[in-house]
Z-matrix of the N, CA and C atoms (Angstrom, degrees):
N
C 1 1.416
C 2 1.516 1 111.86
N 3 1.259 2 117.82 1 -24.28
C 4 1.451 3 119.99 2 179.17
C 5 1.526 4 110.85 3 -62.83
N 6 1.327 5 115.33 4 -39.52
C 7 1.468 6 118.84 5 179.64
C 8 1.524 7 110.70 6 -67.73
N 9 1.328 8 117.02 7 -37.47
C 10 1.459 9 121.30 8 179.59
C 11 1.536 10 110.03 9 -66.77
N 12 1.346 11 116.74 10 -42.99
C 13 1.462 12 119.82 11 178.05
C 14 1.524 13 111.27 12 -64.28
N 15 1.280 14 117.64 13 -40.31
C 16 1.457 15 122.44 14 178.85
C 17 1.527 16 110.64 15 -63.87
N 18 1.327 17 117.11 16 -43.27
C 19 1.460 18 121.57 17 179.93
C 20 1.531 19 110.51 18 -65.91
N 21 1.336 20 118.00 19 -42.81
C 22 1.471 21 121.99 20 178.57
C 23 1.530 22 109.85 21 -65.15
N 24 1.331 23 117.56 22 -39.96
C 25 1.469 24 120.75 23 178.95
C 26 1.533 25 110.44 24 -63.98
N 27 1.309 26 118.06 25 -41.78
C 28 1.472 27 121.82 26 -179.87
C 29 1.533 28 110.16 27 -65.29
N 30 1.347 29 115.72 28 -43.99
C 31 1.474 30 119.72 29 178.84
C 32 1.531 31 109.72 30 -63.37
N 33 1.362 32 116.96 31 -42.93
C 34 1.455 33 121.58 32 179.33
C 35 1.533 34 111.01 33 -60.51
N 36 1.331 35 117.35 34 -45.47
C 37 1.463 36 121.37 35 179.48
C 38 1.527 37 111.46 36 -65.79
N 39 1.317 38 116.58 37 -37.56
C 40 1.468 39 120.31 38 178.93
C 41 1.531 40 110.57 39 -64.93
N 42 1.351 41 115.86 40 -43.37
C 43 1.468 42 119.53 41 179.21
C 44 1.520 43 110.05 42 -65.49
N 45 1.323 44 118.55 43 -42.71
C 46 1.463 45 122.30 44 179.25
C 47 1.542 46 110.71 45 -62.68
N 48 1.321 47 116.62 46 -42.66
C 49 1.466 48 120.46 47 178.89
C 50 1.536 49 110.24 48 -63.20
N 51 1.329 50 115.63 49 -40.26
C 52 1.475 51 120.09 50 -179.68
C 53 1.538 52 110.43 51 -66.89
N 54 1.329 53 118.06 52 -39.38
C 55 1.452 54 121.61 53 -179.67
C 56 1.536 55 112.68 54 -72.71
N 57 1.325 56 117.39 55 -35.68
C 58 1.457 57 121.04 56 -177.04
C 59 1.529 58 113.57 57 -91.93
N 60 1.300 59 119.21 58 -8.65
C 61 1.470 60 122.53 59 -176.95
C 62 1.536 61 112.82 60 -56.55
N 63 1.341 62 120.38 61 -43.05
C 64 1.469 63 119.14 62 -179.51
C 65 1.531 64 113.42 63 -60.68
N 66 1.321 65 117.87 64 -27.90
C 67 1.462 66 120.43 65 -179.93
C 68 1.530 67 112.21 66 -76.59
N 69 1.311 68 116.48 67 -24.81
C 70 1.461 69 120.37 68 -179.19
C 71 1.528 70 112.45 69 -94.26
N 72 1.317 71 116.00 70 -27.55
C 73 1.465 72 119.60 71 179.19
C 74 1.522 73 107.32 72 -96.10
N 75 1.320 74 117.14 73 110.62
C 76 1.457 75 121.64 74 -178.56
C 77 1.522 76 108.87 75 -93.11
N 78 1.319 77 114.15 76 124.86
C 79 1.453 78 118.45 77 174.10
C 80 1.516 79 108.42 78 -74.32
N 81 1.310 80 115.77 79 143.67
C 82 1.451 81 120.37 80 -179.18
C 83 1.524 82 108.63 81 -76.28
N 84 1.314 83 115.64 82 113.39
C 85 1.459 84 121.67 83 179.36
C 86 1.524 85 108.83 84 -81.53
N 87 1.340 86 116.58 85 138.57
C 88 1.465 87 117.28 86 176.88
C 89 1.529 88 109.77 87 -65.37
N 90 1.306 89 114.93 88 130.33
C 91 1.457 90 120.84 89 -178.41
C 92 1.521 91 107.62 90 -87.14
N 93 1.318 92 116.93 91 121.83
C 94 1.451 93 121.60 92 177.25
C 95 1.512 94 107.51 93 -92.71
N 96 1.309 95 114.63 94 115.60
C 97 1.454 96 120.70 95 179.13
C 98 1.526 97 108.51 96 -69.92
N 99 1.303 98 116.49 97 136.02
C 100 1.469 99 121.02 98 -178.89
C 101 1.521 100 110.64 99 -60.38
N 102 1.315 101 117.57 100 -35.28
C 103 1.456 102 121.40 101 179.37
C 104 1.526 103 110.23 102 -66.12
N 105 1.335 104 117.61 103 -39.98
C 106 1.456 105 120.64 104 177.84
C 107 1.519 106 110.38 105 -65.54
N 108 1.320 107 117.56 106 -38.07
C 109 1.453 108 122.05 107 -179.95
C 110 1.525 109 110.23 108 -64.89
N 111 1.313 110 117.90 109 -39.97
C 112 1.458 111 121.86 110 178.66
C 113 1.528 112 110.26 111 -68.34
N 114 1.325 113 116.96 112 -33.94
C 115 1.456 114 120.92 113 -177.04
C 116 1.524 115 112.85 114 -73.94
N 117 1.312 116 117.75 115 -8.63
C 118 1.461 117 121.07 116 177.54
C 119 1.529 118 108.93 117 -83.94
N 120 1.345 119 118.01 118 132.50
C 121 1.467 120 118.85 119 179.87
C 122 1.520 121 111.41 120 -66.56
N 123 1.337 122 115.09 121 144.97
C 124 1.460 123 120.98 122 177.45
C 125 1.520 124 110.62 123 -77.57
N 126 1.326 125 115.65 124 -26.28
C 127 1.450 126 120.01 125 -174.73
C 128 1.522 127 108.28 126 -152.34
N 129 1.336 128 117.25 127 137.92
C 130 1.463 129 122.73 128 178.06
C 131 1.518 130 107.63 129 -128.92
N 132 1.331 131 116.07 130 135.73
C 133 1.469 132 120.81 131 176.72
C 134 1.522 133 108.57 132 -133.66
N 135 1.298 134 116.41 133 137.44
C 136 1.457 135 122.53 134 174.24
C 137 1.524 136 108.19 135 -109.71
N 138 1.331 137 116.75 136 139.06
C 139 1.455 138 120.93 137 -178.41
C 140 1.516 139 112.32 138 64.99
N 141 1.326 140 116.71 139 43.89
C 142 1.465 141 122.87 140 -175.85
C 143 1.521 142 111.46 141 -70.55
N 144 1.319 143 116.29 142 134.45
C 145 1.471 144 124.39 143 169.05
C 146 1.523 145 106.42 144 -131.97
N 147 1.340 146 115.66 145 122.22
C 148 1.464 147 119.13 146 -173.99
C 149 1.523 148 109.92 147 -146.27
N 150 1.340 149 115.98 148 143.53
C 151 1.463 150 122.69 149 173.80
C 152 1.522 151 107.65 150 -116.94
N 153 1.320 152 116.92 151 137.19
C 154 1.458 153 121.95 152 -179.21
C 155 1.522 154 109.73 153 -122.13
N 156 1.327 155 115.16 154 138.54
C 157 1.455 156 121.98 155 -177.27
C 158 1.522 157 109.84 156 -115.07
N 159 1.335 158 115.99 157 149.63
C 160 1.463 159 119.71 158 179.10
C 161 1.532 160 109.83 159 -84.67
N 162 1.330 161 116.73 160 -174.46
C 163 1.464 162 121.89 161 -177.49
C 164 1.528 163 113.05 162 -63.85
N 165 1.316 164 117.47 163 -25.57
C 166 1.463 165 121.69 164 -179.90
C 167 1.522 166 112.31 165 -84.97
N 168 1.315 167 117.11 166 -4.95
C 169 1.453 168 121.32 167 178.09
C 170 1.519 169 114.69 168 88.73
N 171 1.330 170 117.28 169 8.35
C 172 1.460 171 119.67 170 177.44
C 173 1.524 172 109.58 171 -95.76
N 174 1.315 173 115.77 172 154.06
C 175 1.460 174 121.78 173 -177.39
C 176 1.522 175 109.73 174 -64.12
N 177 1.321 176 116.75 175 122.49
C 178 1.461 177 123.25 176 -178.56
C 179 1.528 178 110.83 177 -94.43
N 180 1.323 179 115.89 178 -53.61
C 181 1.457 180 120.76 179 179.40
C 182 1.526 181 109.79 180 -160.31
N 183 1.306 182 114.00 181 157.59
C 184 1.461 183 119.49 182 174.72
C 185 1.519 184 107.28 183 -126.66
N 186 1.316 185 115.28 184 157.11
C 187 1.462 186 119.41 185 -178.11
C 188 1.520 187 109.89 186 -142.46
N 189 1.318 188 113.71 187 140.85
C 190 1.456 189 121.99 188 167.96
C 191 1.528 190 104.77 189 -123.99
N 192 1.315 191 117.76 190 139.06
C 193 1.460 192 120.78 191 177.59
C 194 1.518 193 109.27 192 -149.01
N 195 1.323 194 115.74 193 144.86
C 196 1.458 195 119.57 194 174.93
C 197 1.525 196 110.54 195 -62.14
N 198 1.347 197 115.67 196 -39.44
C 199 1.462 198 120.53 197 -179.27
C 200 1.521 199 109.22 198 -147.61
N 201 1.329 200 115.70 199 140.68
C 202 1.452 201 121.85 200 178.03
C 203 1.531 202 107.59 201 -131.76
N 204 1.326 203 115.78 202 134.31
C 205 1.462 204 122.09 203 176.18
C 206 1.527 205 107.99 204 -126.31
N 207 1.324 206 116.12 205 119.97
C 208 1.464 207 120.76 206 -178.68
C 209 1.528 208 109.97 207 -101.34
N 210 1.322 209 116.14 208 126.00
C 211 1.459 210 123.69 209 177.37
C 212 1.525 211 106.85 210 -111.97
N 213 1.318 212 116.22 211 85.47
C 214 1.463 213 121.80 212 -172.21
C 215 1.523 214 112.16 213 -61.80
N 216 1.321 215 117.77 214 -45.67
C 217 1.471 216 121.03 215 -177.27
C 218 1.530 217 111.77 216 -67.20
N 219 1.334 218 117.08 217 -31.74
C 220 1.460 219 120.50 218 178.91
C 221 1.528 220 111.84 219 -85.05
N 222 1.317 221 117.57 220 -15.24
C 223 1.453 222 121.25 221 173.54
C 224 1.515 223 115.95 222 84.87
N 225 1.329 224 117.94 223 28.49
C 226 1.456 225 118.87 224 176.86
C 227 1.524 226 110.95 225 -150.40
N 228 1.333 227 113.91 226 164.77
C 229 1.458 228 122.44 227 176.76
C 230 1.519 229 107.37 228 -127.52
N 231 1.333 230 116.47 229 133.43
C 232 1.459 231 122.02 230 -178.88
C 233 1.521 232 109.23 231 -107.82
N 234 1.340 233 116.00 232 136.02
C 235 1.456 234 122.21 233 -179.16
C 236 1.521 235 110.60 234 -120.24
N 237 1.322 236 116.67 235 142.89
C 238 1.455 237 122.97 236 173.23
C 239 1.520 238 107.82 237 -111.12
N 240 1.328 239 116.29 238 128.77
C 241 1.469 240 123.92 239 -178.00
C 242 1.530 241 111.53 240 52.65
N 243 1.343 242 117.02 241 56.71
C 244 1.465 243 119.36 242 -177.73
C 245 1.527 244 112.45 243 -83.34
N 246 1.318 245 114.29 244 157.64
C 247 1.461 246 122.79 245 169.85
C 248 1.527 247 106.51 246 -135.37
N 249 1.322 248 115.66 247 108.19
C 250 1.458 249 122.19 248 179.80
C 251 1.523 250 108.86 249 -101.45
N 252 1.312 251 116.61 250 141.05
C 253 1.459 252 121.76 251 172.54
C 254 1.523 253 106.80 252 -122.13
N 255 1.339 254 116.11 253 122.98
C 256 1.457 255 121.92 254 178.83
C 257 1.524 256 109.00 255 -95.61
N 258 1.327 257 115.81 256 137.96
C 259 1.464 258 121.97 257 -177.70
C 260 1.513 259 110.45 258 -120.11
N 261 1.303 260 115.30 259 146.91
C 262 1.454 261 124.05 260 168.22
C 263 1.513 262 105.22 261 -161.16
N 264 1.333 263 116.72 262 93.80
C 265 1.464 264 122.20 263 -172.06
C 266 1.530 265 110.41 264 58.12
N 267 1.289 266 116.10 265 50.38
C 268 1.461 267 122.66 266 -178.52
C 269 1.520 268 110.78 267 115.30
N 270 1.317 269 115.67 268 172.39
C 271 1.468 270 120.30 269 179.93
C 272 1.520 271 109.33 270 -67.94
N 273 1.333 272 116.03 271 135.91
C 274 1.459 273 120.89 272 -178.96
C 275 1.531 274 112.35 273 -115.89
N 276 1.332 275 116.06 274 -54.78
C 277 1.463 276 120.54 275 -177.05
C 278 1.524 277 109.28 276 -138.94
N 279 1.309 278 116.02 277 141.95
C 280 1.464 279 122.00 278 171.80
C 281 1.522 280 106.22 279 -113.92
N 282 1.337 281 116.00 280 127.29
C 283 1.455 282 122.28 281 -175.10
C 284 1.531 283 109.19 282 -119.78
N 285 1.318 284 116.56 283 129.71
C 286 1.459 285 121.08 284 176.29
C 287 1.518 286 108.75 285 -127.22
N 288 1.332 287 116.02 286 154.53
C 289 1.467 288 121.83 287 179.16
C 290 1.519 289 108.34 288 -164.34
N 291 1.319 290 116.05 289 172.34
C 292 1.462 291 120.09 290 174.96
C 293 1.521 292 110.96 291 -74.29
N 294 1.343 293 115.94 292 -34.86
C 295 1.461 294 120.47 293 177.79
C 296 1.520 295 110.02 294 -153.81
N 297 1.334 296 114.59 295 158.03
C 298 1.460 297 120.09 296 -179.81
C 299 1.515 298 109.40 297 -150.32
N 300 1.326 299 115.40 298 156.66
C 301 1.457 300 122.44 299 176.25
C 302 1.518 301 107.94 300 -129.84
N 303 1.323 302 116.10 301 126.04
C 304 1.458 303 122.34 302 177.80
C 305 1.522 304 107.79 303 -111.17
N 306 1.334 305 116.15 304 120.08
C 307 1.455 306 121.52 305 -179.56
C 308 1.522 307 110.01 306 -90.85
N 309 1.323 308 116.65 307 162.29
C 310 1.464 309 121.74 308 -176.79
C 311 1.527 310 113.25 309 -61.88
N 312 1.327 311 118.28 310 -21.09
C 313 1.465 312 121.18 311 178.90
C 314 1.536 313 111.74 312 -89.98
N 315 1.339 314 116.95 313 17.09
C 316 1.471 315 124.96 314 178.53
C 317 1.529 316 113.37 315 64.34
N 318 1.320 317 116.32 316 31.62
C 319 1.460 318 121.65 317 170.17
C 320 1.526 319 106.37 318 -95.42
N 321 1.313 320 115.84 319 124.47
C 322 1.457 321 122.64 320 -178.17
C 323 1.514 322 108.72 321 -112.09
N 324 1.329 323 117.21 322 127.19
C 325 1.461 324 121.99 323 176.63
C 326 1.515 325 107.70 324 -116.94
N 327 1.330 326 115.42 325 116.80
C 328 1.458 327 122.30 326 178.08
C 329 1.520 328 107.82 327 -101.10
N 330 1.348 329 116.42 328 138.40
C 331 1.465 330 120.20 329 -176.81
C 332 1.517 331 111.10 330 -136.72
N 333 1.318 332 114.76 331 146.20
C 334 1.467 333 124.85 332 175.14
C 335 1.526 334 112.24 333 67.91
N 336 1.327 335 114.60 334 114.26
C 337 1.472 336 122.67 335 178.83
C 338 1.524 337 111.98 336 56.32
N 339 1.310 338 116.62 337 49.52
C 340 1.460 339 121.40 338 -178.55
C 341 1.527 340 109.08 339 -80.06
N 342 1.329 341 114.87 340 129.27
C 343 1.462 342 121.37 341 175.16
C 344 1.520 343 107.37 342 -130.26
N 345 1.340 344 115.44 343 121.00
C 346 1.455 345 122.04 344 176.63
C 347 1.524 346 107.20 345 -109.80
N 348 1.326 347 116.83 346 117.08
C 349 1.454 348 121.98 347 -177.61
C 350 1.522 349 109.20 348 -107.36
N 351 1.335 350 115.51 349 124.88
C 352 1.464 351 121.61 350 178.84
C 353 1.521 352 107.92 351 -77.42
N 354 1.328 353 117.29 352 124.66
C 355 1.460 354 121.89 353 -177.59
C 356 1.526 355 112.88 354 -95.84
N 357 1.332 356 116.39 355 1.88
C 358 1.458 357 121.10 356 177.52
C 359 1.528 358 107.88 357 -81.35
N 360 1.319 359 116.53 358 122.48
C 361 1.460 360 121.84 359 -178.02
C 362 1.529 361 110.04 360 -67.05
N 363 1.346 362 115.59 361 133.62
C 364 1.454 363 121.51 362 177.08
C 365 1.510 364 114.95 363 82.50
N 366 1.310 365 118.80 364 11.63
C 367 1.467 366 121.55 365 -179.25
C 368 1.526 367 110.17 366 -72.26
N 369 1.331 368 116.51 367 147.78
C 370 1.459 369 121.03 368 179.09
C 371 1.525 370 111.04 369 -67.95
N 372 1.330 371 116.96 370 -39.87
C 373 1.470 372 121.54 371 176.80
C 374 1.523 373 107.36 372 -102.14
N 375 1.325 374 116.09 373 113.78
C 376 1.465 375 120.91 374 -178.86
C 377 1.521 376 112.71 375 -93.36
N 378 1.349 377 115.87 376 -28.10
C 379 1.459 378 118.47 377 -174.95
C 380 1.523 379 110.58 378 -153.19
N 381 1.338 380 114.95 379 144.14
C 382 1.453 381 122.00 380 175.84
C 383 1.520 382 107.02 381 -124.67
N 384 1.327 383 116.56 382 129.49
C 385 1.467 384 121.19 383 176.43
C 386 1.523 385 108.35 384 -117.97
N 387 1.341 386 116.13 385 138.09
C 388 1.469 387 120.84 386 179.92
C 389 1.518 388 109.25 387 -159.15
N 390 1.325 389 115.49 388 168.44
C 391 1.459 390 120.85 389 174.58
C 392 1.520 391 110.62 390 -78.22
N 393 1.334 392 116.07 391 -35.76
C 394 1.470 393 120.94 392 179.99
C 395 1.529 394 109.15 393 -150.31
N 396 1.334 395 115.19 394 141.37
C 397 1.463 396 121.96 395 176.62
C 398 1.522 397 107.80 396 -138.17
N 399 1.340 398 115.90 397 136.94
C 400 1.464 399 121.82 398 175.27
C 401 1.526 400 108.32 399 -108.57
N 402 1.328 401 116.34 400 133.58
C 403 1.454 402 121.07 401 -177.80
C 404 1.522 403 109.72 402 -127.18
N 405 1.320 404 115.41 403 130.60
C 406 1.463 405 121.38 404 170.76
C 407 1.526 406 105.32 405 -94.12
N 408 1.318 407 116.82 406 104.27
C 409 1.460 408 121.45 407 -173.92
C 410 1.526 409 111.22 408 -64.40
N 411 1.327 410 117.93 409 -40.46
C 412 1.465 411 121.06 410 -178.69
C 413 1.528 412 111.76 411 -66.83
N 414 1.323 413 116.96 412 -44.86
C 415 1.468 414 121.20 413 -178.29
C 416 1.528 415 111.83 414 -83.95
N 417 1.343 416 117.38 415 -10.43
C 418 1.470 417 122.50 416 -178.68
C 419 1.530 418 110.72 417 57.62
N 420 1.358 419 115.00 418 49.46
C 421 1.463 420 120.79 419 178.17
C 422 1.522 421 109.43 420 -123.82
N 423 1.328 422 115.44 421 145.66
C 424 1.456 423 122.57 422 -176.87
C 425 1.529 424 108.35 423 -126.08
N 426 1.347 425 116.63 424 136.37
C 427 1.463 426 121.17 425 179.35
C 428 1.516 427 110.54 426 -139.80
N 429 1.326 428 114.99 427 151.92
C 430 1.461 429 121.02 428 173.04
C 431 1.518 430 108.50 429 -153.75
N 432 1.307 431 116.49 430 142.83
C 433 1.465 432 121.82 431 174.07
C 434 1.522 433 110.56 432 -104.98
N 435 1.310 434 116.38 433 -2.49
C 436 1.459 435 123.04 434 -177.79
C 437 1.531 436 110.58 435 -84.85
N 438 1.321 437 115.39 436 174.33
C 439 1.460 438 121.09 437 172.42
C 440 1.520 439 107.95 438 -65.19
N 441 1.334 440 116.34 439 135.77
C 442 1.458 441 120.69 440 -178.76
C 443 1.526 442 110.07 441 -129.20
N 444 1.313 443 113.70 442 154.12
C 445 1.459 444 121.04 443 175.37
C 446 1.522 445 107.24 444 -129.06
N 447 1.334 446 115.68 445 121.45
C 448 1.461 447 121.88 446 178.70
C 449 1.524 448 107.79 447 -104.27
N 450 1.324 449 116.21 448 131.20
C 451 1.463 450 120.65 449 179.64
C 452 1.518 451 109.48 450 -119.75
N 453 1.325 452 113.96 451 135.83
C 454 1.454 453 121.22 452 175.37
C 455 1.510 454 109.09 453 -127.04
N 456 1.330 455 117.20 454 -174.56
C 457 1.460 456 118.83 455 -177.17
C 458 1.531 457 113.04 456 -62.48
N 459 1.324 458 117.39 457 -33.86
C 460 1.465 459 120.26 458 -176.06
C 461 1.520 460 113.21 459 -130.17
N 462 1.329 461 118.42 460 18.71
C 463 1.451 462 118.91 461 -176.59
C 464 1.526 463 112.27 462 -155.00
N 465 1.328 464 114.03 463 159.33
C 466 1.466 465 122.81 464 172.21
C 467 1.517 466 106.19 465 -132.07
N 468 1.329 467 116.42 466 126.97
C 469 1.462 468 121.92 467 178.86
C 470 1.518 469 107.60 468 -117.66
N 471 1.335 470 116.53 469 129.25
C 472 1.461 471 121.97 470 -179.16
C 473 1.516 472 108.39 471 -117.97
N 474 1.326 473 116.26 472 136.33
C 475 1.456 474 120.02 473 -179.73
C 476 1.510 475 111.78 474 -163.35
N 477 1.320 476 114.04 475 -172.49
C 478 1.460 477 122.03 476 -179.90
C 479 1.517 478 108.19 477 -120.60
N 480 1.327 479 117.48 478 118.06
C 481 1.450 480 121.75 479 177.95
C 482 1.513 481 112.97 480 85.71
N 483 1.341 482 114.31 481 147.14
C 484 1.453 483 120.27 482 -175.27
C 485 1.519 484 109.61 483 -152.29
N 486 1.328 485 115.71 484 141.15
C 487 1.465 486 122.14 485 169.65
C 488 1.517 487 105.93 486 -132.72
N 489 1.329 488 115.88 487 130.43
C 490 1.463 489 119.34 488 -178.40
C 491 1.520 490 109.76 489 -139.60
N 492 1.323 491 115.03 490 140.37
C 493 1.453 492 122.72 491 172.32
C 494 1.522 493 105.98 492 -108.18
N 495 1.310 494 116.52 493 110.01
C 496 1.458 495 121.55 494 -173.78
C 497 1.529 496 110.47 495 -66.90
N 498 1.329 497 117.85 496 -40.00
C 499 1.467 498 121.03 497 -179.07
C 500 1.525 499 111.76 498 -65.09
N 501 1.323 500 116.58 499 -45.45
C 502 1.457 501 121.10 500 -177.72
C 503 1.530 502 111.96 501 -82.97
N 504 1.320 503 117.10 502 -6.74
C 505 1.467 504 123.07 503 -178.10
C 506 1.529 505 111.13 504 55.75
N 507 1.338 506 114.96 505 46.27
C 508 1.464 507 121.69 506 178.00
C 509 1.525 508 108.05 507 -114.76
N 510 1.332 509 115.57 508 128.07
C 511 1.455 510 121.43 509 177.53
C 512 1.523 511 107.64 510 -122.34
N 513 1.324 512 116.25 511 124.36
C 514 1.462 513 121.64 512 -179.37
C 515 1.519 514 108.74 513 -117.12
N 516 1.319 515 116.22 514 122.61
C 517 1.458 516 122.38 515 176.97
C 518 1.521 517 107.43 516 -90.38
N 519 1.335 518 117.55 517 126.18
C 520 1.470 519 120.89 518 -175.25
C 521 1.530 520 110.86 519 -70.58
N 522 1.313 521 116.86 520 -50.17
C 523 1.467 522 120.27 521 179.49
C 524 1.520 523 108.40 522 -132.10
N 525 1.320 524 115.72 523 110.39
C 526 1.457 525 121.86 524 -178.64
C 527 1.527 526 109.62 525 -77.69
N 528 1.323 527 116.22 526 134.14
C 529 1.465 528 120.97 527 178.42
C 530 1.513 529 111.81 528 -109.96
N 531 1.354 530 116.39 529 -49.70
C 532 1.444 531 119.36 530 -174.97
C 533 1.540 532 109.84 531 -159.57
N 534 1.332 533 114.92 532 147.48
C 535 1.462 534 121.23 533 174.02
C 536 1.520 535 108.15 534 -130.59
N 537 1.319 536 115.36 535 135.96
C 538 1.462 537 121.27 536 177.77
C 539 1.528 538 107.12 537 -122.64
N 540 1.354 539 115.82 538 123.08
C 541 1.467 540 121.17 539 176.98
C 542 1.517 541 108.61 540 -101.44
N 543 1.305 542 115.98 541 140.40
C 544 1.458 543 121.49 542 176.77
C 545 1.513 544 109.24 543 -104.91
N 546 1.340 545 117.06 544 135.62
C 547 1.471 546 121.01 545 177.90
C 548 1.515 547 109.39 546 -72.30
N 549 1.305 548 114.48 547 146.16
C 550 1.463 549 118.93 548 179.78
C 551 1.487 550 111.48 549 -92.74
């Protein structure tokens, strides 16, 4: 009987070890870095079309983008191939770029191949081209520290840096480089 008890004890211990092994052997769980988790967009949209209204309920701006990624915790939204239209009693400016970032405080930064087209008929400045432009949507102000090109019906103005008040229709070139007038 001693051999039988020994054999049963060994089998019992083997079964217990097999049943309890998963609790003692911890599988290595992939560690998700908090920074990586924050860097993941909360929301992604392809072919986005959106209209935004200000506090008074009037149309502030509209946007179309090939792709939009919203990072809510970081406080910004990134757009690929965006087209923004700014309004103030009608369409004022249409802005396109390769990419843009809109922050929660309504500051919009457009980058790479930025073209701002004035939609007001008869305006002296019809188009602004730059590498990057920053726009305060609420204040309707546009700024750039990059090289800019201003185009009008009969002229091209090239310079460095720009400040513009969209409501007052004032455009200030920080450093003028060259102006070319075309004969009519």
